C-alpha positions, 0 to 999 in steps of 0.5 A: 253308147249302146249302138257303139257297143252293138257295132263292136260285137262280132258279126255273127252275134249281130246277125243272131240279134236280127234273127232273134228280134224277128222271132220275138216280133212274130216274123218267124213263128214256131216251126218256121224255117229261118234263112239258111247260110246262103241267104245270110251270106248274101243278105249280110255280106259275110262268110259261110262260117259267120252265117253258120255261127249265127245260126249255131248261137240261136240253137245253143240258146234253145231258140232254134233247132236244126233238122237234118237235111232241112235247115234251121227252124224256130223251136216250138217251146211247149214246156213240161210244167213240172209242179214240184209240190203237187206232183208228189201228193199222196192223193195222186199216186195213192189213187193209182195216177202217174205223177206226170198226169197233170203235166203233159196234157194230151201229149204222148209220154213213153218210157222207151228205155228201162233197166232194173237190177240189184247192185251195190249202192254208189258211194254218193248215194249211200249217205242219202239212204243211210246205208253203208257203202256197198250195201245192196240196193235196187236200181231203176233206170228210165228214159222218158220221151215226150212227143218223140223227144227224150226229156228226162233220164231218171235213176232211182235207188231203193234199199234191197232189204225193203223192196226185194221180191216186190213189184218195184224190182220189175220193169212195170211197177203198176198203178201209182208207180213206185210210191204206191208199191212202197205204201203197200210195203208199209213204207209210204213216202210222207216227206220229200227233199229235192235239191236242184242245180244246173250245169252243162251235160256230159257227152253221155248225157247229151247223147242220151237226151239228144240235146242240141249243142249248148243246151244245159241240163237241170239236175234234181236229186229227190229223197223220199222219207217214210213216216219213221224218217227212213229214206226209202228212195233216192231219185237222181234225175237229169232234165233237158233244160229246154223242155221244162219249166220248174213250177212251185206253188205253195202258201206263205 
């Protein structure tokens, strides 16, 4: 029965199944070049479009990646293990460490784009911060690039009356980042709430993160609260789903 169902699949899916099995068995390892369109056409006696669709399917699944002028290669998956609880520990940012410190090992992480400006709070963010629409906030937009690949676009919103004149309004917030500076202002985060969902990216998001065709994004919206329960930051993040493992470690 299963064999009959397989025979009814489009040819490009069957070719993709063969290649996927070869990758899973180790015949093709991370970084190896997969057979090109001409090779697949000859081996499977199919048209170029069918061969192209088979390779495209593997790319859309995040298994393979195209390199301009070189072909399609097995994607090396070295995930960022985003430890959703430990990374926000006050012990970490309070001692001047980046919340990324334990997630990237010895890999190269840079913030290659950053913009900081005062602006009216966006309508969807206003209730999260407990503000009236149009109230001034400071907005920090950053793009994080790991090993030369964009992996995260982050936009933070902070009440202007709280952070005006502080280092938070500068591109470089200093050791420990925004949370350490909030602590200096007497508004140290003591509680966080994160909402997580996934969807396909907009065109702008796909371009900004240099996403492969068909790659989804993970959206995380984090609100940080001070001891008086005031919301002191909303951070809206767009993650390349193919670059992350979301890890949560907590006691029962």
